[in-house]
BAFI-3210 file (N, C-alpha, C; in Angstrom, 3 decimals, decimal comma, padded with zeros to 6 digits):
// residues 225
n [1|2|3|4|5|6|7|8|9|10|11|12|13|14|15|16|17|18|19|20|21|22|23|24|25|26|27|28|29|30|31|32|33|34|35|36|37|38|39|40|41|42|43|44|45|46|47|48|49|50|51|52|53|54|55|56|57|58|59|60|61|62|63|64|65|66|67|68|69|70|71|72|73|74|75|76|77|78|79|80|81|82|83|84|85|86|87|88|89|90|91|92|93|94|95|96|97|98|99|100|101|102|103|104|105|106|107|108|109|110|111|112|113|114|115|116|117|118|119|120|121|122|123|124|125|126|127|128|129|130|131|132|133|134|135|136|137|138|139|140|141|142|143|144|145|146|147|148|149|150|151|152|153|154|155|156|157|158|159|160|161|162|163|164|165|166|167|168|169|170|171|172|173|174|175|176|177|178|179|180|181|182|183|184|185|186|187|188|189|190|191|192|193|194|195|196|197|198|199|200|201|202|203|204|205|206|207|208|209|210|211|212|213|214|215|216|217|218|219|220|221|222|223|224|225]
n.u [086,881|086,892|088,779|090,564|090,714|091,702|091,805|092,165|092,048|090,792|091,256|089,547|089,273|088,831|087,980|085,689|083,369|079,962|077,860|077,427|077,499|075,895|077,479|080,143|081,931|081,385|082,680|084,781|085,465|087,138|087,495|087,972|088,357|087,197|087,495|085,746|085,625|085,232|084,158|081,595|079,306|075,959|074,158|073,677|073,447|071,134|072,441|074,994|077,192|079,060|079,678|081,882|084,789|085,440|084,076|084,268|082,477|082,503|082,175|080,571|077,623|075,371|071,998|070,096|068,347|070,496|071,312|073,298|075,548|077,850|080,896|082,336|083,110|081,793|081,899|080,305|080,285|079,663|077,675|074,273|072,666|069,808|068,655|069,426|069,861|071,090|073,385|076,917|080,089|081,823|080,750|080,711|078,914|078,622|077,804|075,534|072,091|070,420|067,449|066,454|067,919|069,476|067,804|068,783|069,177|068,348|070,353|072,485|075,754|076,985|079,900|080,996|079,596|079,152|077,389|077,504|076,854|074,301|070,690|069,132|066,485|065,128|065,927|064,809|063,068|063,640|065,277|067,534|066,488|066,105|065,053|067,177|069,384|072,724|074,832|077,769|078,619|080,806|081,368|079,677|078,417|076,769|077,188|076,476|073,771|070,234|069,103|066,508|065,273|065,800|064,526|063,691|064,612|066,415|069,190|069,264|070,502|072,970|075,480|078,183|079,127|081,532|082,244|080,499|079,050|077,095|077,128|076,640|073,829|070,260|069,390|067,572|066,909|066,941|065,419|064,519|066,723|068,050|070,791|071,233|072,134|074,748|077,300|080,082|080,887|083,242|083,695|081,838|080,177|078,375|078,324|077,627|074,769|071,402|071,077|069,630|069,263|070,317|069,311|069,927|070,410|071,107|073,605|074,237|074,843|077,168|079,856|082,482|083,205|085,394|085,848|083,872|081,969|080,297|080,216|079,345|076,489|073,317|073,386|072,468|072,525|074,231|073,641|074,041|076,133]
n.v [-036,914|-034,373|-032,304|-033,046|-032,069|-032,738|-035,438|-038,373|-041,101|-043,455|-045,955|-048,048|-050,643|-053,879|-053,255|-052,363|-051,087|-050,140|-048,495|-046,205|-042,899|-039,898|-037,695|-038,506|-038,516|-036,149|-033,721|-034,471|-033,898|-034,556|-037,205|-040,344|-043,094|-045,466|-047,685|-049,858|-052,432|-055,645|-055,029|-054,394|-053,415|-052,527|-050,607|-047,863|-044,499|-042,307|-040,587|-040,734|-041,706|-040,557|-039,662|-041,721|-043,128|-045,740|-048,070|-050,082|-052,332|-054,879|-057,989|-057,361|-056,595|-055,929|-055,482|-053,848|-052,071|-050,869|-047,571|-045,874|-043,528|-043,794|-043,768|-045,837|-048,449|-050,979|-052,919|-055,286|-057,822|-060,739|-060,013|-059,451|-058,408|-057,728|-056,114|-053,532|-050,204|-049,269|-050,078|-050,303|-049,711|-051,784|-054,482|-056,168|-058,478|-060,846|-063,662|-062,842|-061,969|-061,926|-062,599|-062,192|-061,248|-058,073|-055,313|-053,655|-050,342|-047,627|-045,726|-047,048|-048,494|-051,169|-053,244|-055,421|-057,954|-059,740|-062,231|-064,577|-067,233|-066,555|-066,313|-066,670|-067,656|-067,518|-066,180|-063,387|-062,138|-058,966|-057,725|-056,397|-054,850|-051,930|-048,684|-047,283|-048,616|-049,641|-052,231|-052,812|-054,882|-057,400|-059,485|-061,907|-063,531|-066,206|-068,331|-070,982|-070,467|-070,810|-071,347|-072,217|-071,698|-069,963|-067,302|-066,877|-064,505|-063,311|-062,829|-061,159|-058,439|-058,396|-058,140|-057,753|-059,555|-061,747|-063,604|-066,065|-067,601|-070,114|-072,196|-074,824|-074,789|-075,299|-076,026|-077,609|-077,577|-075,490|-072,575|-072,087|-070,158|-068,898|-068,125|-066,482|-063,829|-063,700|-063,339|-062,934|-064,365|-066,129|-067,844|-070,274|-071,670|-074,335|-076,328|-078,770|-078,793|-079,817|-080,760|-082,520|-082,865|-081,219|-078,807|-078,988|-076,605|-074,774|-073,611|-072,226|-069,540|-068,967|-068,208|-067,609|-069,107|-070,542|-071,970|-074,419|-075,788|-078,555|-080,425|-082,792|-083,100|-084,416|-085,509|-087,583|-088,028|-086,894|-084,570|-084,090|-081,464]
n.w [060,614|059,613|059,481|057,540|054,634|052,148|051,809|049,930|049,938|052,209|054,591|056,558|057,246|058,869|061,538|064,172|063,450|063,455|062,612|059,944|059,946|058,762|059,132|059,149|056,847|055,651|055,004|053,444|050,592|048,507|048,598|047,144|047,311|049,479|052,051|053,901|054,684|056,332|058,906|061,335|060,258|060,136|059,518|057,367|057,300|055,586|052,821|053,826|052,472|049,821|046,340|045,396|043,728|044,289|046,537|049,307|051,023|051,882|053,704|056,050|058,003|056,586|055,584|054,586|051,907|049,531|048,793|047,074|045,702|043,229|041,238|039,924|041,216|043,267|046,130|047,873|048,807|050,821|052,782|053,769|051,745|049,796|047,931|045,609|044,569|042,295|039,642|038,979|037,259|038,081|039,937|042,763|044,132|045,411|047,581|049,178|049,863|047,653|045,958|043,513|040,411|040,088|038,487|035,500|035,060|032,795|032,991|034,035|033,678|033,656|033,721|034,906|036,768|039,618|041,012|042,409|044,769|045,934|046,246|044,018|041,870|039,412|036,231|034,839|031,921|030,290|032,138|031,326|029,391|028,843|027,800|025,462|026,396|026,241|026,077|027,926|029,315|030,245|031,950|033,818|036,552|037,956|039,613|041,885|042,883|043,080|040,635|038,553|036,190|033,128|031,549|028,089|026,850|028,521|028,252|026,117|024,226|025,440|024,059|024,408|026,180|027,551|029,452|031,167|033,859|035,087|036,775|039,271|039,899|039,391|036,889|034,290|031,606|028,616|027,225|023,789|021,872|023,937|024,154|021,989|021,463|022,258|020,870|021,068|023,225|025,166|027,289|028,904|031,523|032,563|034,368|036,995|037,180|036,476|033,938|031,287|028,531|025,499|023,266|019,778|018,489|020,379|020,901|018,618|018,014|019,296|018,294|019,022|021,161|023,508|025,852|027,179|029,662|030,670|032,589|035,213|035,058|033,936|031,408|028,774|026,092|023,219|020,850|017,261|016,251]
ca.u [087,813|086,520|089,916|091,372|089,945|092,299|091,895|091,808|091,872|090,668|091,124|089,065|088,948|089,212|087,684|084,432|082,375|078,617|076,981|078,052|076,647|075,970|078,497|081,505|082,771|080,636|083,559|085,883|084,941|088,098|087,619|087,607|088,449|086,835|087,473|085,087|085,419|085,565|083,710|080,329|078,352|074,609|073,323|074,278|072,463|070,869|073,423|076,262|078,268|078,930|080,008|083,272|085,123|085,424|083,581|084,343|081,678|082,454|082,345|079,900|076,339|074,354|070,833|069,207|068,467|071,559|071,117|074,619|075,950|079,272|081,333|082,880|083,314|081,121|082,138|079,461|080,230|079,629|076,715|072,985|071,933|068,885|068,239|070,356|069,138|071,820|074,589|078,047|080,939|082,285|079,780|080,998|077,691|078,544|077,579|074,536|070,766|069,611|066,552|066,303|069,028|069,122|067,441|069,742|068,467|068,807|071,551|073,555|076,694|077,799|080,829|081,335|078,598|079,371|076,262|077,617|076,520|073,107|069,495|068,342|065,811|064,724|066,465|063,608|063,169|063,569|066,171|068,473|065,789|065,686|065,136|068,474|070,459|073,791|075,568|079,223|078,842|081,646|081,513|078,435|078,632|075,640|077,560|075,980|072,488|069,219|068,427|065,781|064,799|066,249|063,567|064,381|065,196|067,171|070,510|069,147|071,220|074,278|076,359|079,589|079,441|082,584|082,345|079,208|079,109|075,817|077,366|076,113|072,448|069,278|068,868|067,340|066,904|067,021|064,476|065,105|067,217|068,577|072,122|071,321|072,816|076,072|078,166|081,521|081,133|084,366|083,685|080,494|080,227|077,056|078,573|076,926|073,346|070,601|070,792|069,441|069,495|070,617|068,816|071,056|070,641|071,277|074,880|074,499|075,350|078,380|080,925|083,808|083,337|086,664|085,754|082,511|081,986|079,003|080,483|078,499|075,074|072,665|073,274|072,511|072,666|074,835|073,123|075,020|076,180]
ca.v [-036,628|-033,079|-031,408|-033,534|-031,659|-033,243|-036,900|-039,038|-042,533|-043,818|-047,387|-048,336|-052,070|-054,679|-052,589|-052,814|-050,053|-050,701|-047,547|-045,122|-041,731|-038,906|-036,692|-039,038|-038,126|-035,062|-032,665|-035,044|-033,765|-035,120|-038,639|-041,188|-044,514|-045,680|-049,114|-050,136|-053,881|-056,413|-054,394|-054,955|-052,397|-052,998|-049,466|-046,693|-043,431|-041,691|-039,579|-040,860|-042,037|-039,705|-040,233|-042,155|-044,022|-047,121|-048,239|-051,483|-052,633|-056,336|-058,631|-056,626|-057,179|-055,116|-056,146|-052,817|-051,755|-049,889|-046,420|-045,250|-042,916|-044,040|-043,612|-047,001|-049,770|-051,289|-054,249|-055,545|-059,265|-061,274|-059,338|-060,074|-057,429|-058,372|-055,128|-052,437|-049,228|-048,914|-050,845|-049,468|-050,404|-053,023|-054,808|-057,415|-058,668|-062,267|-064,075|-061,980|-062,575|-061,594|-063,634|-061,861|-060,467|-056,655|-054,724|-052,682|-049,126|-046,993|-044,940|-047,918|-048,948|-052,225|-054,036|-056,616|-058,254|-061,037|-062,568|-065,954|-067,510|-065,852|-067,152|-066,385|-068,843|-067,303|-065,025|-062,928|-061,270|-057,503|-057,188|-055,495|-054,250|-050,573|-047,784|-046,655|-049,377|-050,190|-053,101|-052,948|-055,952|-058,477|-060,552|-062,150|-064,771|-066,656|-069,615|-071,369|-069,928|-071,875|-071,016|-073,322|-071,318|-068,730|-066,916|-066,960|-063,244|-062,691|-062,386|-060,282|-057,157|-058,505|-058,492|-057,608|-060,540|-062,706|-064,611|-066,376|-068,783|-070,462|-073,504|-075,081|-074,345|-076,376|-075,966|-078,879|-077,345|-074,091|-072,122|-071,846|-068,800|-068,322|-067,536|-065,978|-062,537|-063,763|-063,684|-062,897|-065,117|-067,066|-068,778|-070,629|-072,767|-074,855|-077,547|-078,983|-078,515|-081,041|-080,770|-083,863|-082,823|-079,894|-078,588|-078,943|-075,234|-073,907|-072,888|-071,819|-068,165|-068,810|-068,416|-067,368|-069,865|-071,251|-072,880|-074,850|-076,802|-079,197|-081,561|-083,007|-082,942|-085,715|-085,627|-088,980|-088,093|-085,709|-084,373|-083,639|-080,014]
ca.w [059,519|059,065|059,263|056,419|053,457|050,911|051,816|048,685|050,239|053,633|054,850|057,912|057,267|060,031|062,801|064,771|063,144|063,307|061,924|059,188|060,102|057,698|059,456|059,184|055,705|055,030|054,502|052,648|049,226|047,555|048,852|046,006|047,637|050,878|052,394|055,182|054,714|057,539|060,131|061,821|059,823|059,842|059,146|056,723|057,285|054,288|052,384|054,556|051,540|048,632|045,033|045,331|042,626|044,777|047,902|049,738|052,212|051,983|055,018|057,110|058,406|055,919|055,007|054,072|050,496|049,406|047,909|047,105|044,439|042,977|039,860|039,237|041,808|044,524|046,671|049,049|049,015|052,185|053,644|053,447|050,945|048,856|046,938|045,371|043,745|041,080|039,331|038,585|036,293|038,713|040,988|043,471|044,924|045,763|048,979|049,798|049,986|046,487|045,454|042,094|039,879|040,007|037,204|034,985|034,685|031,564|033,242|034,525|032,644|034,270|032,922|035,676|037,802|040,261|041,887|042,879|046,171|046,365|046,361|042,819|041,341|038,015|035,518|034,149|030,759|030,421|033,165|030,661|028,252|029,166|026,661|025,252|027,045|025,411|026,982|027,986|030,276|029,718|032,948|034,550|037,300|038,774|040,208|043,209|043,297|043,002|039,382|037,939|034,861|032,490|030,507|026,802|026,405|029,614|027,809|024,954|024,250|026,104|022,939|024,805|027,212|027,215|030,516|031,773|034,727|035,707|037,382|040,622|039,993|039,274|035,522|033,604|030,158|028,212|026,207|022,477|021,653|025,185|024,001|020,615|021,332|022,897|019,741|021,376|024,457|025,056|028,413|029,362|032,491|032,930|035,148|038,262|037,101|036,308|032,503|030,747|027,089|024,964|021,903|018,851|018,029|021,544|020,873|017,229|017,901|020,109|017,317|019,589|022,401|023,682|026,994|027,484|030,720|030,904|033,471|036,391|034,754|033,721|029,959|028,315|024,638|022,601|019,496|016,269|016,144]
c.u [087,592|087,714|090,754|090,645|090,436|092,420|091,360|091,444|091,780|090,463|090,772|088,703|089,457|089,150|086,361|083,328|081,021|077,687|077,821|077,104|076,898|077,109|079,934|082,403|082,195|081,540|084,738|085,502|085,880|088,266|087,108|087,545|088,226|086,688|086,937|084,872|085,808|085,348|082,455|079,174|076,998|073,694|074,162|073,210|072,319|071,872|074,745|077,444|078,052|079,418|081,495|083,521|085,022|085,008|083,572|083,617|081,604|082,706|081,850|078,584|075,175|073,211|069,854|069,356|069,478|071,203|072,383|074,931|077,454|079,604|081,646|082,687|082,605|081,411|081,298|079,356|080,290|078,912|075,416|072,101|071,048|068,391|069,289|069,716|069,812|073,007|075,662|078,912|081,365|081,399|080,107|079,880|077,563|078,321|076,712|073,201|069,852|068,764|066,193|067,519|068,602|068,752|068,514|068,979|069,096|070,100|072,710|074,457|077,579|078,693|081,120|080,277|078,860|078,266|076,339|077,272|075,397|071,928|068,572|067,772|065,466|065,444|065,374|063,919|063,108|064,448|067,167|067,798|065,228|065,890|066,506|069,640|071,447|074,725|077,081|079,611|079,649|081,745|080,228|078,526|077,435|075,946|076,956|074,822|071,495|068,428|067,828|065,367|065,442|065,246|064,318|065,075|066,061|068,499|070,459|069,843|072,585|075,357|077,843|080,036|080,479|082,659|080,974|079,313|077,745|075,940|076,777|074,738|071,520|068,627|068,730|067,372|066,912|065,960|065,214|065,520|067,847|069,883|072,306|072,123|074,261|077,153|079,659|081,844|082,272|084,352|082,252|080,583|078,810|077,186|077,762|075,505|072,611|070,232|070,725|069,672|069,678|070,115|069,994|071,371|070,971|072,526|075,207|075,135|076,669|079,627|082,321|084,062|084,642|086,559|084,285|082,573|080,560|079,148|079,499|077,059|074,460|072,447|073,448|072,832|073,240|074,363|074,257|074,963|076,857]
c.v [-035,240|-032,205|-031,811|-033,289|-032,316|-034,762|-037,486|-040,504|-042,719|-045,322|-047,592|-049,814|-052,736|-053,861|-053,126|-051,780|-050,713|-049,807|-046,513|-043,931|-040,714|-037,915|-037,177|-038,491|-036,920|-034,017|-033,176|-035,069|-034,327|-036,635|-039,452|-042,667|-044,692|-047,175|-049,286|-051,639|-054,476|-055,609|-055,118|-054,036|-053,032|-051,870|-048,365|-045,617|-042,832|-040,583|-039,636|-041,086|-041,300|-040,434|-040,535|-042,963|-045,474|-047,151|-049,721|-051,638|-054,140|-056,815|-057,728|-057,322|-056,413|-055,967|-055,138|-052,685|-050,644|-048,824|-045,583|-044,687|-043,068|-043,742|-044,948|-048,337|-049,907|-052,735|-054,409|-057,048|-059,618|-060,335|-060,120|-059,060|-058,176|-057,424|-054,036|-051,497|-048,942|-049,853|-049,913|-050,226|-051,767|-053,297|-056,178|-057,625|-060,092|-062,478|-063,085|-062,722|-062,197|-062,803|-063,396|-061,066|-059,010|-056,235|-053,719|-051,487|-048,507|-046,218|-045,769|-048,350|-050,074|-052,926|-055,386|-056,796|-059,661|-061,261|-064,017|-066,045|-066,606|-066,826|-067,007|-067,679|-068,726|-066,083|-064,552|-062,028|-059,805|-056,927|-056,191|-054,697|-052,892|-049,681|-047,135|-047,432|-049,920|-050,972|-052,985|-054,102|-057,086|-059,668|-060,672|-063,518|-065,052|-067,985|-069,781|-070,497|-071,087|-071,726|-072,267|-072,995|-070,007|-068,399|-066,597|-065,673|-062,580|-062,119|-061,495|-058,950|-057,235|-058,913|-058,368|-058,679|-061,554|-063,862|-064,804|-067,676|-068,976|-071,842|-073,586|-074,454|-075,542|-076,396|-077,361|-078,722|-075,845|-073,780|-071,904|-070,389|-068,154|-067,571|-066,813|-064,696|-062,554|-064,147|-063,692|-063,608|-066,111|-068,127|-069,006|-071,851|-073,121|-076,120|-077,570|-078,417|-079,849|-081,243|-082,207|-083,912|-081,376|-079,811|-078,386|-077,532|-074,266|-073,031|-072,315|-070,441|-067,948|-069,080|-068,353|-068,147|-070,668|-072,309|-073,170|-075,986|-077,288|-080,387|-081,604|-082,580|-084,336|-085,971|-087,103|-089,084|-086,789|-085,634|-083,959|-082,127|-079,612]
c.w [058,908|058,719|058,044|055,103|052,174|050,863|050,520|048,933|051,750|053,742|056,323|058,057|058,549|061,331|063,332|064,579|062,897|062,485|061,178|059,223|059,003|057,911|059,267|058,079|054,959|054,373|053,686|051,173|048,165|047,705|047,665|046,352|049,145|051,134|053,810|055,372|056,066|058,812|060,615|061,416|059,496|059,382|058,513|056,646|055,882|054,025|053,137|053,627|050,221|047,382|044,932|044,067|043,058|046,240|048,240|051,071|052,455|053,412|056,156|057,435|057,795|055,400|054,408|052,556|050,340|048,384|047,978|045,728|044,269|041,516|039,196|039,952|043,149|044,910|047,941|049,319|050,498|053,151|053,528|052,732|049,953|047,765|046,819|044,358|042,417|040,900|038,772|037,586|036,831|039,920|041,589|044,497|045,444|047,256|049,738|049,848|048,822|046,073|043,997|041,656|039,761|038,586|036,797|034,440|033,439|031,769|033,791|033,375|033,192|033,266|033,583|036,763|038,337|041,284|042,367|044,361|046,684|046,375|045,151|042,246|039,857|037,465|034,560|032,957|031,167|031,519|032,581|029,547|028,633|027,944|026,583|025,829|026,019|026,321|026,797|028,906|029,638|030,671|033,742|035,219|038,202|039,459|041,611|043,686|043,333|041,705|038,746|036,508|034,413|031,401|029,217|026,364|027,476|029,132|026,561|025,216|024,927|025,100|023,269|025,802|026,731|028,215|031,142|032,553|035,388|036,357|038,790|040,824|039,791|037,900|034,923|032,096|029,898|027,169|024,892|022,349|022,867|024,967|022,658|020,447|021,823|021,885|020,054|022,697|024,237|026,153|028,871|030,273|032,922|033,776|036,442|038,237|036,992|034,837|031,985|029,238|026,650|023,532|020,953|018,365|019,170|021,441|019,496|017,097|018,632|019,269|017,938|020,873|022,422|024,777|027,299|028,495|030,983|031,851|034,643|036,144|034,604|032,229|029,553|026,835|024,115|021,168|018,562|016,147|014,841]
res [f|e|i|f|k|n|l|f|y|i|n|l|s|f|n|k|i|q|i|i|k|e|s|y|f|r|n|n|l|n|l|n|y|l|n|l|s|n|n|m|i|y|l|i|e|t|n|a|l|r|q|y|k|s|l|d|l|s|f|n|q|l|s|q|k|l|r|i|s|l|n|e|e|l|l|i|n|n|n|c|v|s|q|i|s|k|l|y|k|f|n|q|l|s|s|n|c|f|e|e|a|p|q|v|d|v|f|d|v|p|q|f|i|d|l|k|n|n|r|i|k|i|l|r|n|n|s|f|k|m|s|g|f|k|s|n|l|y|y|l|n|f|m|n|n|s|i|e|m|i|e|s|e|y|f|n|l|l|s|s|l|k|f|l|d|i|s|l|n|k|l|k|n|f|k|s|g|t|f|n|d|l|n|i|l|t|y|l|n|l|s|w|n|l|i|e|d|i|d|k|n|l|f|d|s|l|f|n|l|i|n|l|d|l|s|h|n|s|i|k|f|i|d|d|y]
***
């Protein structure tokens, strides 16, 4: 594509590409949108992909740690990626091999993170607690992982979060204060877990909650709220 200096958008989806070489898009300095989805890509050479607004690598065979510089949107769903060096505004990471949720760096500004259909077991404190971090994250999806525990401060600082799905996991209970910072959350899905009881103060800070799904659990007693 060297001769096309002004290319803004390239769609190479539904082909049989296996390797992305550094030389492929080297001279396409105006390229903003690159769609490589539904190929057979298993290797991306270092510096092969530049700073695009949107990059679609979904439905490939990637398993390497991704080191990509983007502006806004990354789609890597349906691969076997387990590590990523950076998060962007829009992060479609579902159906991969993540065993831990990615850390949010001080320079990351994620607004949308979809991690459904992965292998995550624990949501650990300090994942979002970076110096100077200001959350703009409004969507967070952990549906269908293997989450057994959420450490009590995992959601701290996520004051912009509106949508949270932790359904189809293995949660039995919650630490006190788990949802304390989620004041504008409107949607919370905890269905299809192993929840037996809920602390009466667990939802005290969820003033704007509109949709709460606790179906398909093992709840025997409903406390007074």
